[in-house]
NUSE-144253 format. One record per residue (C-alpha): x, y, z; residue in one letter. Coordinates in steps of 0.05 Angstrom, whole numbers, plus 5000, padded with zeros to 4 digits. Layout:
XYZA/...
! end
This chain:
965038978412M/959638488433M/964138238489F/965338958511A/958039158514V/956138498547A/958338768614M/954339408610T/947639068597F/948538498646I/949839018700D/943139358688Q/939538768721T/944538298754I/944538688819V/937038608829S/937537868847I/943337988895A/939538558930A/937238158992P/944337909006D/947338598995I/942438939043V/943138379095R/950738429097E/951539189089L/945239429124G/942839879068L/936140229071S/930640079020A/931640738984S/939140628987G/938539958952M/934140258898Q/939440778887W/944740238879V/940639988820V/938440678796N/945241028801A/947940598745Y/941940718700L/941941458714L/949341538699A/948141158633L/942641638615A/946342258636A/952942118601F/950941708539F/950542318495A/957342538520L/960141848504G/957441878433G/960542558422R/967242368451L/967441748405A/966642218346D/971942708369L/977342238394Y/975941588357G/971440998376P/977140498389R/980340948441R/973641068476L/972140318477V/978740188514V/977740768562I/970540588576G/972239858588T/977740038638L/973340538675V/967740028678F/971839428702V/975839818754I/969440108784S/966339408782S/972039128824V/971339698873L/963839568879C/965338848897G/970439078949C/965539538986V/967239539061P/962139409115K/960039989159G/957040679153D/960640839088A/958040229051A/951940549020Q/955541178995A/961340748970W/956840278930L/952540828900I/958641248881A/962240678844F/955840448812R/955341148784T/962441098757V/960640428727Q/954940778690G/959841308665L/964440758638G/958640418603A/956341078573A/963241188543L/963740468518L/957140318485F/956440868432P/963740778414A/962640028405A/956640158361L/960640648319A/965840108307V/960539608284V/957540118236V/964440288208A/966839578195V/960539268165F/958739428092P/951839708079R/948839048054E/950638688119R/949739268168R/942339158182G/943438448204R/949438658246A/945739208281L/939738768294A/944338248326L/947938798366F/941539098395F/938238418403G/944338178443L/943838788488S/936638628506G/938137888515A/943938028562L/939538498603T/934737918612A/940237418628L/943037868683G/938437598738P/940036868719L/947436998725L/946337398789G/942336848822G/947536318805W/953436738830L/949836968893T/947536268913A/953935908892G/959236408917W/957937118941T/953937718920W/960538088908R/961637618849A/956137978810V/961238548803F/967538138797W/964837728739V/966238328694N/973738248701V/974737638655P/969737918606V/973538578603A/980238218593I/977337838534V/974238478505A/980738868510L/984738298479A/979838238421L/979838988411T/987438988405A/987438378359W/982238678312A/986639288297R/980739758293I/982140418259A/980241058295D/976141528253R/975642218284K/971042788265R/972543528269A/969143938323G/969344128396T/966343838459L/960044178484D/961744198559V/955844648580P/951044178544G/953943568579A/953243908647V/946044128633L/943543438611I/946943098670A/943943588720L/937043578689G/936542818688M/939542728757G/935043248790L/928542998759S/929942268776V/931842468847L/924942778855G/921442148829F/925841698871Q/924942078936Q/917442188929A/916241598976W/920641879031A/918842619022W/911642528999G/908142758936W/905643368973D/912743578991S/915544198959A/922443868954A/919543308910T/916543788860W/922444268862I/926943688840C/922143428787I/920244108758A/927344378765G/930343778729G/925343828672L/926544578667A/934044458661I/932743958606L/928544478570Y/934244978576V/938944438549F/934544348487V/934345108475R/941845168486Y/943444598437E/939744938381R/944645528382G/951145148389V/955645038328R/957944348353H/952344108399P/952743508444L/946343248410I/944643468340D/937143598348L/936143608273R/935242858276V/928342968309F/926043288244Q/925242568219D/918442368247R/920141628244A/926341738287F/922242138338T/916941588341V/922341058350D/925241448409A/918441568442V/916440838435V/923140628464L/921841088523F/915140768541F/917940068530A/923840198575M/919340458630L/917439728638A/923339328613F/929139448661V/924939598723P/921238938713L/927338538733F/927938898799F/920538868818F/919338158792A/925437878828S/923438208894V/916237978885Y/918537258874A/922837278937Q/917537598981V/910737368958S/912936698928L/918336558981S/923236398925A/930736338931S/935236788888P/936136208839N/928636078836Q/927236818826A/932136818767A/928636218736L/922036578745F/924737128700L/926936618649L/919736568626Y/920037308607F/926637218572F/924136618531A/918637048500G/923537618491F/928737198454A/923736898405I/920337558389A/927037918380S/928737468321Q/921737538292W/921938288301G/928538328263G/925437968203R/919338438204I/924139028204L/927938768144D/921638628103K/916639148124Q/920239678165G/919539848239A/912240058242R/909039368241P/913939108294A/912739708340L/905139638335K/905338888347L/910238948404G/906539488442T/899839118436V/902738438456V/906738748513G/900739138541A/896338518540V/901838088570G/903338558628F/895938658642A/894537898644L/900837788685W/898538308735A/892037938745G/895737288761K/900537578813L/895737458871T/895136718854D/902036648887L/903836088838S/910236158798M/908535638746H/901535918731D/904636578710Q/909336338656W/904836448595P/903537168614Y/910837308631A/912837018563A/907637448528L/910138078563A/917237898543G/915137788471A/912138478468G/918638798491I/922538348443G/918638598383F/920239318402I/927439398424L/931739168365A/927139438309P/926240118342A/933640198359S/936039958291T/931040378252D/933140998292A/940540888277V/939240758203N/936041448199R/942541788219A/943742128152I/946042818175G/948642708246P/953642168262S/951841468284Y/955141618351G/950642228363E/944341858343V/946041268388T/947241768443G/940142028434V/936741338433T/940741048490Q/939741678532T/932241598522V/932540858539R/936440938603N/932941558627Y/926341188618A/929040598658A/931141068715S/924441428715V/920640758713G/924640478771L/923441108812A/916041198796V/914040468801F/918240408864G/914440978895T/907740658876I/909939988904L/912140258971T/906040708979H/900940148964V/904839629005T/904940089065N/897440219061N/895839479052N/900239249109V/897539799155T/890439559142N/892438839154T/895738989221L/889939419243E/885238839228S/889538419275R/888338889333G/894339359330L/892840109344P/893240549282S/899640909302N/903240259319V/900639919257A/903140489213D/910140479244N/910739729238V/908039749166A/913140279147H/918739839174S/916039229137I/915239629073T/922439879077E/924739159085S/920838799030V/920739338976T/928039508982G/931138828985N/926038268985G/927038079058D/920937679080S/923937369142S/919237269201T/920337779258P/922637539326T/920537809394G/914837719443S/911638409438G/904638529411A/907238829346A/912038259332A/906737739349T/901538069305A/906538119248T/908537389253R/901237179252N/900037619191A/905937419148M/901737039097N/897037629091A/903038109084I/905737689027R/899037768993M/899038519008D/905738568972F/903038168913A/897038638908E/901739238910A/905738938853N/899338898812Q/899239658810W/906339658783V/904939138729F/898539488708Y/902640128703G/907439778657M/901539548614A/899040258610I/905940508589A/906040018531L/898940208513G/901240938506V/907040678465G/902040358417F/898641028407L/905441328391C/907140748343A/901040918302L/904541578284R/910441218253H/910441378178P/912640668160G/917440458106G/924640248112R/929940748133A/934641028080V/941740958105T/947241468092R/950141048037E/943340968004D/942641718001A/949641807973A/948241277919E/941841627899V/945742277891E/951041937848R/946041577803T/944441997741P/937342067716S/935641677652H/931842267623S/930943007636P/923842867659A/925842347711A/923042507780P/927942737833Q/928842357899S/
! end
C-alpha cells in the first residue's frame, strides 16, 4: 500500500520543478501551468470522499487496483502530451484523471492498512503511513529536478510506471481480502461536492485574470461555496451519505480537520512557489531549486518522527500547538530572508518551517482516523483528505493571485523608474509577470527596442521585485499557521479511543453495581 500511495503524493509536487521546461516546450500560459498543478490537487479534493465510499461498497483491494491503473495510464498520457494548441487542454485533462485515480487509490489503501494491523500496532502503522505521504510530497521536487535535468520533463510522469508495476505485484502477492459494507452510492452528493469545490477554486484561480472586482470571480467563489452548503444540508437527510457528517460531532476530529486545512494552505503550494522563486530570483537550475527545498524537508522529516512520539504519549493537542507555532515563526522568518537572494542563508528558516508542518500532518491525520468509531475508516479518511487537498488547491490559487498581482505592480514601478511610459511599462510588466510566476522563466529579453532595452537593464531589479512579491506569499503562509494555532487551542486533548477500544469497554463487565459507566 505504501508503494501504491507513493505515486499519488510525489505527483503533488514533482511537476513544480519541471514547470519551466514544460512551458518552454509546450508554450503554456502562466495560468495554464498553474492549472496543470492545480487540476491534480482539485480532482483529489473533489473525488476523495467518493473514493472512500467506493472502497467501503466494493472492497478496498479492488479499488486499489482500479485506482492504480487509472493513475498510471493517465500518467503515461501526460508524458505523451503532443506539442501544439491542444497541449494545454491535454495536460490539464489527464492531470485531472490522475487526481481521480489517486482519489480512488488512497482511501482504499488506508482501509487495507487499518484492516490488516491489530489494534496495538495500528497507531505506529498509521503514523508511518501518513508520515511517508508527507515525506514523499517533499521529495517530489528532488526527484523532479533530477529527472528533468538528467533526461526530460516527461519523465516526471513516466516514473510512475515502474512504481505502479511493483505496487500491483505486491497487492496480488499479499492476497488482501476485500471487506465490503452494505449501502448505496450517493451519486447526487458526489456531483455536488465536485461542482462546489471546482467552481470555488476556479474563482480563486482566475481572480488574477478576471480581477477581484469582476462579477465572474465572485459568482464562481460564492456559487461554489453555496453548492458546498447545499451538499452539507443534503447529506444530513440521506440514508447512505457520501460523507457521514456525524463524525464532526467529535470536537477533536473537527479541530484536527481545521488545523489540517490551514497547514495545507501552506504545505503543497510552498513547493511550487519556492521552486519558482529559486529559479527566478536566485537564478537556480532545477536541480539547485530541488536542493533548496531539501532544507524544508530535513526539518519536516525530523519533526514528523518527534510528532508521532508526542501523539503516542500525550495525544494530538501538544503536537498541533507546537507545530503551528513553529511553522508560523519559521515561515515569517523565512519571508524576511527572501530578499537577501542567498540560498544558503535561508536554510535555518526553511528547516524551521518544515518542522512546523512535520509536527502537524501525521498527528492530526492519525488522530482524526482513530476517532472513526461510528463511520468507517474509509469515510473518515475521505473527509480529512478532502480537506487537505481542497486547502492545497485554494492555497495555490489564492497565493498565486497574490504573487502575480504584487509582482506586476513591482515590475511596473521598476520599469517606470527606468523611463518607460506608464502604459508601456504596464504591458511589459504583465508579460514578465506571466513568464516568471507561471514557469520561472527569468531569461533576458532580446531586441533593440526601448522596452526590451529597459527590461534587460532592469533584470536584477526585477528579480528583487519577484522576491519581494514572494514575501507576501510566505507571510500569508505564516498567518495561515497562526490561525491554525488558535484552532489547535480548541482541541480537547487526550488520546483517541479507537473502535476496538470502545468495543472492549462495552464487553468488560463492571466489578460492582456502583462502578461508573464509560
